[in-house]
C-alpha positions in Angstrom: -7.3 -16.8 15.2 -6.3 -13.2 14.3 -9.1 -10.7 13.2 -9.1 -7.3 11.6 -11.5 -5.3 13.9 -11.0 -1.8 12.4 -9.6 -0.2 9.4 -8.7 3.6 9.3 -7.6 5.5 6.3 -6.3 9.1 6.2 -6.2 11.3 3.2 -3.2 13.7 2.8 -3.7 17.4 2.8 -3.5 18.0 -1.0 -5.6 16.4 -3.7 -5.0 16.8 -7.4 -6.7 15.7 -10.6 -4.8 14.3 -13.5 -5.4 17.5 -15.5 -3.9 19.7 -12.7 -0.9 17.4 -12.3 -0.4 17.5 -16.1 -0.6 21.3 -16.2 1.9 21.7 -13.2 4.3 19.2 -14.9 4.2 21.0 -18.1 4.8 24.4 -16.5 7.8 23.1 -14.5 9.3 19.8 -14.7 8.7 18.9 -18.4 9.8 22.3 -19.6 13.3 20.8 -19.8 12.2 17.7 -21.7 12.3 17.3 -25.5 8.9 17.2 -27.3 8.8 13.4 -27.7 9.4 12.9 -23.9 6.6 15.5 -23.0 4.1 13.5 -25.3 5.0 10.3 -23.9 4.6 11.6 -20.3 1.2 13.0 -21.1 0.1 9.8 -22.6 1.3 7.8 -19.5 -0.6 10.3 -17.1 -3.8 10.3 -19.1 -3.8 6.6 -19.7 -3.0 5.5 -16.0 -6.7 4.9 -15.1 -6.2 7.4 -12.2 -8.3 10.4 -11.8 -7.0 11.8 -8.4 -3.8 11.6 -6.5 -2.9 12.9 -3.2 0.1 14.4 -1.7 1.4 15.9 1.6 3.0 18.7 -0.3 1.8 21.1 -2.9 2.7 20.4 -6.5 5.3 23.2 -6.7 7.2 21.5 -3.8 6.7 18.0 -5.3 8.0 19.1 -8.7 10.6 21.5 -7.2 14.3 21.3 -6.9 14.8 19.6 -3.6 18.0 18.0 -2.3 17.8 14.6 -0.8 18.1 16.1 2.7 15.3 18.3 2.0 13.1 15.5 0.7 13.9 13.3 3.7 13.3 16.2 6.2 9.8 16.5 4.7 9.4 12.8 5.0 10.3 12.7 8.7 8.1 15.7 9.6 5.1 14.4 7.7 5.4 10.8 9.0 5.3 11.9 12.5 2.3 14.4 11.9 0.2 12.0 9.9 1.2 9.0 12.1 -0.1 10.7 15.3 -3.3 11.8 13.5 -3.9 8.3 11.8 -3.3 6.3 15.0 -5.4 8.7 17.1 -8.3 8.6 14.8 -8.0 4.7 14.6 -8.0 4.5 18.5 -11.0 6.8 18.8 -13.0 5.2 16.0 -12.4 1.7 17.2 -13.0 2.4 21.0 -9.8 0.6 22.0 -7.6 2.2 24.8 -4.0 3.1 23.8 -2.8 1.1 26.7 -4.3 -2.0 25.1 -1.8 -1.8 22.3 0.8 -4.6 22.7 2.5 -4.6 19.2 2.8 -1.8 16.6 4.1 -2.5 13.1 4.8 0.5 10.8 5.5 0.0 7.0 7.1 2.5 4.7 9.7 2.5 1.9 9.7 6.1 0.7 12.1 7.7 3.1 14.5 7.2 6.0 13.9 7.7 9.8 16.1 6.6 12.7 14.4 6.1 15.1 11.5 5.0 13.1 8.1 6.7 13.3 6.7 4.1 15.7 9.0 5.4 18.4 7.6 8.9 18.1 4.0 7.3 18.3 4.9 5.5 21.6 5.9 8.9 23.1 3.2 11.2 21.5 0.3 8.8 22.3 1.5 7.4 25.7 1.6 3.8 24.6 2.9 1.4 27.2 6.6 1.1 27.9 6.7 -2.6 27.0 4.9 -2.2 23.6 6.7 -4.3 20.9 7.8 -2.3 17.9 8.5 -3.7 14.4 9.3 -1.1 11.6 9.1 -2.8 8.2 11.1 -0.7 5.7 12.0 -2.5 2.5 8.9 -4.5 1.4 7.6 -1.8 -0.9 4.0 -2.3 -2.2 3.8 -5.6 -0.4 4.4 -3.9 3.0 0.7 -3.9 3.9 0.3 -7.5 3.3 3.6 -8.2 5.0 2.4 -6.3 8.1 -0.7 -8.1 8.4 1.2 -11.4 8.2 3.6 -10.4 11.0 0.7 -9.3 13.0 -1.0 -12.5 12.4 2.0 -14.4 13.6 2.4 -12.4 16.7 -1.5 -12.7 17.7 -1.4 -16.5 16.9 1.2 -16.8 19.6 -0.4 -14.2 22.0 -4.3 -14.5 21.3 -5.0 -12.2 24.2 -3.2 -9.2 22.8 -3.8 -6.4 20.4 -1.8 -5.3 17.5 -1.9 -2.1 15.2 -0.5 -1.8 11.7 0.2 1.5 10.3 1.0 1.7 6.5 2.6 5.2 5.7 3.8 6.1 2.2 4.9 9.5 0.8 6.3 8.8 -2.7 5.7 12.3 -3.9 9.1 13.2 -2.3 11.0 10.5 -4.3 10.4 12.3 -7.6 13.5 12.8 -9.6 13.3 16.1 -11.4 16.1 15.6 -13.8 15.2 11.9 -14.9 13.1 11.6 -18.0 13.4 7.8 -18.2 10.4 5.6 -18.7 10.6 4.3 -15.2 10.4 7.8 -13.6 7.6 8.9 -16.0 5.6 5.9 -14.9 6.5 6.2 -11.2 5.4 10.0 -11.3 2.2 9.0 -13.0 1.0 6.2 -10.8 2.2 6.7 -7.3 0.4 8.8 -4.7 0.8 9.5 -1.0 -1.4 7.6 1.5 -1.9 6.3 5.0 -3.9 3.5 6.5 -4.1 1.7 10.0 -5.4 -1.6 10.8 -6.3 -2.8 14.3 -6.1 -6.6 15.0 -6.9 -8.7 17.9 -6.4 -12.4 18.7 -9.0 -14.9 19.5 -12.7 -15.2 18.4 -15.2 -12.5 17.9 -16.2 -9.9 15.1 -14.0 -8.9 12.4 -12.3 -10.3 9.3 -10.4 -13.2 10.5 -7.1 -14.3 8.9 -7.5 -17.8 7.8 -4.1 -18.3 6.2 -1.1 -16.4 4.8 1.5 -17.1 2.1 4.7 -15.6 0.7 5.9 -16.6 -2.8 9.3 -15.4 -4.1 10.1 -15.1 -7.8 13.6 -16.5 -8.2 16.1 -14.2 -10.2 13.7 -11.3 -9.8 15.5 -8.7 -7.7 16.1 -6.4 -10.6 12.4 -5.9 -11.2 11.5 -3.5 -8.7 12.9 -1.3 -6.0 14.8 1.9 -5.4 18.4 2.9 -6.1 19.8 5.4 -3.7 21.4 8.4 -5.6 22.6 11.8 -4.7 19.2 13.2 -5.5 17.3 10.7 -3.3 15.5 7.5 -4.0 15.3 6.5 -7.7 12.8 4.1 -8.7 13.5 0.8 -10.2 10.6 -0.5 -12.3 11.3 -3.0 -14.9 9.0 -3.2 -17.9 8.9 -6.9 -17.5 7.0 -6.7 -14.2 3.5 -7.3 -15.6 4.8 -10.2 -17.6 6.5 -11.6 -14.7 3.3 -11.4 -12.5 1.2 -13.0 -15.4 3.6 -15.7 -15.8 3.6 -16.7 -12.0 -0.1 -15.7 -11.3 -1.7 -19.1 -11.3 1.2 -20.6 -9.3 0.6 -17.9 -6.6 -3.0 -18.0 -6.5 -4.3 -21.5 -7.2 -2.0 -23.6 -4.8 -2.8 -21.4 -1.9 -6.5 -21.7 -2.4 -6.3 -25.4 -2.7 -4.2 -25.7 0.5 -7.3 -24.3 2.3 -9.7 -26.5 0.4 -11.1 -23.5 -1.6 -11.7 -22.8 -5.1 -12.0 -19.4 -7.0 -15.8 -19.4 -6.7 -15.5 -19.9 -2.9 -14.1 -16.3 -2.5 -16.7 -13.5 -2.5 -14.3 -10.5 -2.2 -11.1 -10.2 -4.2 -8.6 -7.6 -3.1 -5.5 -7.1 -5.5 -2.9 -4.4 -5.2 -3.2 -2.5 -8.3 0.4 -1.8 -9.2 -0.6 -0.1 -12.4 -3.1 -0.3 -15.4 -1.4 -3.4 -17.1 -1.3 -5.4 -13.9 -4.8 -4.5 -12.8 -6.2 -5.2 -16.2 -4.5 -8.5 -16.5 -5.9 -9.7 -13.1 -9.3 -8.3 -14.1 -9.4 -10.4 -17.3 -8.3 -13.5 -15.5 -10.9 -13.2 -12.5 -13.7 -12.2 -14.8 -13.8 -15.6 -16.4 -14.9 -16.9 -13.2 -17.6 -14.4 -12.7 -15.6 -12.4 -10.1 -14.6 -8.8 -10.1 -12.0 -6.6 -8.6 -14.0 -3.4 -8.7 -12.9 -2.1 -5.5 -9.2 -2.5 -6.3 -10.0 -0.4 -9.5 -11.9 2.2 -7.5 -9.0 2.8 -5.1 -6.5 3.0 -8.1 -8.8 5.5 -9.9 -9.5 7.6 -6.9 -6.2 7.4 -4.8 -3.5 6.1 -7.2 -0.9 3.5 -6.1 0.0 4.3 -2.5 2.6 1.5 -2.2 2.1 -0.4 1.1 -1.0 1.7 2.1 -3.0 0.5 -1.0 -4.1 -2.9 0.0 -5.5 -1.5 3.4 -7.4 1.1 1.5 -8.8 -1.7 -0.7 -9.9 -3.6 2.3 -11.5 -0.5 3.7 -13.4 0.1 0.6 -14.6 -3.6 0.5 -15.6 -3.4 4.0 -17.7 -0.2 3.6 -18.9 -0.4 0.1 -20.0 -4.1 0.1 -22.7 -6.0 1.8 -20.4 -8.4 3.9 -22.1 -11.3 5.3 -21.0 -13.7 8.0 -19.1 -16.4 6.5 -18.0 -14.4 3.4 -14.4 -15.1 2.3 -11.8 -12.7 1.0 -8.6 -13.1 -0.9 -5.8 -10.4 -0.6 -2.8 -10.1 -2.8 0.1 -7.6 -3.3 3.5 -7.7 -4.9 6.7 -6.2 -3.9 10.6 -6.1 -4.4 12.5 -9.2 -4.3 10.4 -10.0 -6.4 7.6 -11.5 -4.3 3.9 -11.9 -3.8 2.1 -12.1 -0.5 -1.4 -13.4 0.1 -4.0 -13.7 2.7 -7.3 -15.5 2.9 -10.0 -13.9 5.1 -13.3 -14.9 6.6 -15.8 -12.5 8.0 -17.6 -12.8 11.3 -20.2 -10.3 12.1 -21.6 -11.7 15.2 
């Protein structure tokens, strides 16, 4: 069985309140918008249920006139810098030796790097020459759950080995300055830069054990979420029907997976849902609260960090692990959605001894 033995999160250099971002937007980006668009943007920002967002660059650069090349150069430089710091911190905090790492998975959808960031980490941190690398680049917000699933598959086959998963997202540099569509307004209001690293081992022992995993695909949903590659960079695709699509499929994703493992909703103590935005998180909260359950840690992460794409679900796990009294035998359910359209789930069981 695979177990998560350590979770490390890393906060980007710059943090801004919603009021600070709104002020910066009104003094730069929104100056070119008509009055109706400005009012709409401010309503989306202030109604997002997000108090703080983080970024690797200051707001004047995030809202500046950058070419695609300039944006992607920022992405490459910051990915290596934050990747080295994140993995170094995770190694130090967990007490593992870098030479123990057999498998390194990296997830990101907010820029392009060839070679991928994991190649730089192998060199910078002196990982073994035979370390297995898996960059996951096109899973969007589901990249964190996907990475855990891929690590689980590897460690089930190799129970004596160690895997690390780094989720690294910089959506601040995907901002489209000349786009005042509803999609870009929502994207600018909810997304935030973020980084997290999970260390996983095979076999028995302390940690959050992965009991089972599942991937669920929405047929005919490729138009719902993603990026279009345009001359100014990555332009968000975020269909207004996403919340309705999730609500329509939610029980089909959720209940059969629990049943397959002989579980019911009441058997799960800790629910961890990726908060794609206010509508989605409120829908899930309304559903789960009918069973006396809550997703307070998911809401806390959205409120204090925003939507960090693939890094969000790992931040939620870290928040649950540190803010709650986790007992041996406690069960967890983790769910995230991503382009395709798809949902990815994991069931966890904690062992503290």
